[in-house]
Each structure stands twice: as structure tokens, then as C-alpha cells.
Residue, then its C-alpha position, 0 to 999 in steps of 0.5 A: m845438593q848441587p847449587r844452581q849454576t845460573f842467575t837471572l839479572g833483572g829478570d831478563l839476563p841469565v848469567r852463569r853465577l861463576g863469572y870473571g873479573t878483570a881487575q887482575l888484568t891490570g898492574p899493581g893498584y889496578w894501575g897500568p898494564r899487568g903483562a902482555t895484551e895478548d895474554a889478557v886477551a887469551v884469558l878473556r876469550r878462554a873464560v867465555e869458551r869455558g861458559v863464563s857469561l858474566i864479565d865484570t870490569a870498571d872504567n878505573y881499572g887501568p884506568h880505562l885499560a880493562e874496558e879496552l881489553v874486554a872489547e879487544a878480546l870479545h867484540p863483537y860480543p858472543e850471544g849471551v855474554v853480559v858485560a858489567t862495568k862501573g863508574g863514579v870513581v876517578r883515578t889520578g894515581d896508583d893509590a889515588w881514588h876520587v869519588d865523583g857522583r855528580p850527574a854530569s860526571l856520571r853521564a860522561m863516565c858512562e858514555a866513555s865506557l860505551r865507547r871503550l867497550r864498543r857497545e850501544r848499551i851497557d848490560l849492567y852499570q854499577l855505581h862504583r861508590l855512592d858520593p856522600a857530597v851528592p844526593m843519592a837521588e841525583q846519582l841514581g836519577t842520572l843512571a835511571q835517565l841513562r837507562t831510559e835513554g837506552k844507554i844502560r840496561h840495568i843499574g847496580l851499586d857497589t859497597v853499600t849497606a842494607e839500609q842504603l840499598s833499601a833507600a836506593l830501591e825506593l828511588t829506582e830498580v837495582v838489580s845487583v850489588q857488589n860488596r867485600y864478602h868471602l868465607l872469613d868476612r861476612a860483615s855484609e850478611p844483612l845486605l845478602r839477606l835483603c838481596e835474597e828477599r828482593g831477588i838482587a844479585f850479590l857479586p862479592w869482591f875479593p871472593l878469595g880474601n885477596g889470597e888470605l884463604a889459601g892457607h886456611p887450615v879448614c879450607a885445606a883439610i876440606a880441599a884435600g878430601h876433594g882433590a881441590s885447592p883451598a881457593q876452590i873450596a872458598l868459591a864452592w862455599l859461596l855458590h852453596h851459601s846463597p843462590v844470589l851470590c855471583p862471584t867473579p874472581g879475577t886472574g891474569t893467567l890461564a892456569h888460575l882461570e881454569e882452577n877458579l872455574e872448576a870450583a863450580e864442580v865441587l859439591l860440598s857435603p852438609d858436614e863440610l858446609s857446617r864446618l865452613d859456616a862455623l868459621v865466622 
């Protein structure tokens, strides 16, 4: 059976489940530019032309560069395009990441993202990491206040456990999570099941295992039967595995973008799904 192609974030934002992530528009370590601005703009515009409606970015990709590219390519934003960004992590170098969940910092980050994205309201604002030095209630309370003020529409969390999501839901509405998850890494399966129970989107990061799935023999064998690539099989498996999984693979090239998006057309048989499910 063909998996559902859409998911409704927060009950009011329908998106195509196979989205686009902007991290690969930046250089190594998500620092600085990857290539020419016009190439990044072309990829973003082509993604939307192909029906992508969920664009996932973050203020620290670049830093700031990815959000600026999204605005340059897509503003004024076409109807139906949902932009998700993240805050809560500060970059001071290509290998330096600093979690900062202090209320004043989160507010300043959100307002800076609004300016860079040229938006009056961010559709989905995700806390990039929970700050262990700041009570969760203070971090989520700040985002809830920004939501009340109309600066963000929905709240998401990045890299959390099922227990942390349960605790967060006691404090405020959360419509999405982002965790590392792919065919060979299912450590977040309990979180995925909770998302299914609560109707919460799960945006898996590294949905292609950061390249490690490309040479997997089972993926390769199934891919050959479909005239597809192993990467397309890995993305198709995510779409089949759970209706709340919304992968946003990133790329800086038009050819790779087209390949990723064509994964939505791959229909896996029950036997193929069983073989892929058995890998972990």
C-alpha cells in the first residue's frame, strides 16, 4: 500500500511528508557557505516547484546563512510552504556548539530568525537542544509566550527522549520532534511510538545515515529491483514505517534533490519491508 504523502502539523498545517533540509547548503561542520549563492537558491526553488512544502532550517546553520538563503530563494513565500527553524544553540566555530536555553537568549534568537527569514511569524520553531542548566518549564514557557505573542505558530523539540517529550507535553503543546533516526539507527523507536500516539510529527535527522546506507547490501539488492538507489529505498522505508515520520533530507545539488524526492514514488512490498525491518 502506498503510504500517505501528507501530514498535518499541529492540526492546521498540512505538509508533504518528504520535505527538504537546508544544512547541506552550508559548508563543512555547517559553517560558512558551501558554494555559490545562486546554486543554493536554485535548489530551494526547485524543491518547492516539485511540491515540497516543509522547509527545515536552523539559525546556527552557517550560522545564519541557511535562513538567509531560504528568504532569498522563497520570499515572498508561496502559499502552503511551511518554514521550520530552530534556536537554542550558539556557534562560535565550525566545531563549537553551545547550548543556551535562557529565556532572554531564546527570545533574541527567535526574533533574529524572524528578521532573517523575513517572516512575521515562524510556522514551526524548534528548541534545538534542551539546556540542562535551565529548567524545562522556563525554556518552553518562553516559547509558549512567543506563540501567544504571534511570533511563532507551533513549538517543536530536537533531540529528546520519550520521557522528556512526555514531560514537555505536561507544560505546553508540542507538534514535532527531531531526533537521529534511520533504517540502521532506531534508538528513538520509543519516542516514535509516543509521537504516533499523540499525533506528533517526527522529523528524523540524518535520514540517510549521513551516507552510511548507500552501500548497504540489503538496500542495494532491493534498490536494484526497483531501478532505484539505496538512498531512495532508505527514504521510502521511512515513509512506509510510520505515518508520522517526515524526513527532510538535505542536499546542495539539483540532481540529488530530484533523486531524494523520487523516493516518495517507491512502493515497497510487504516482503521488502520485512527484510528492511529485520536489519535492526
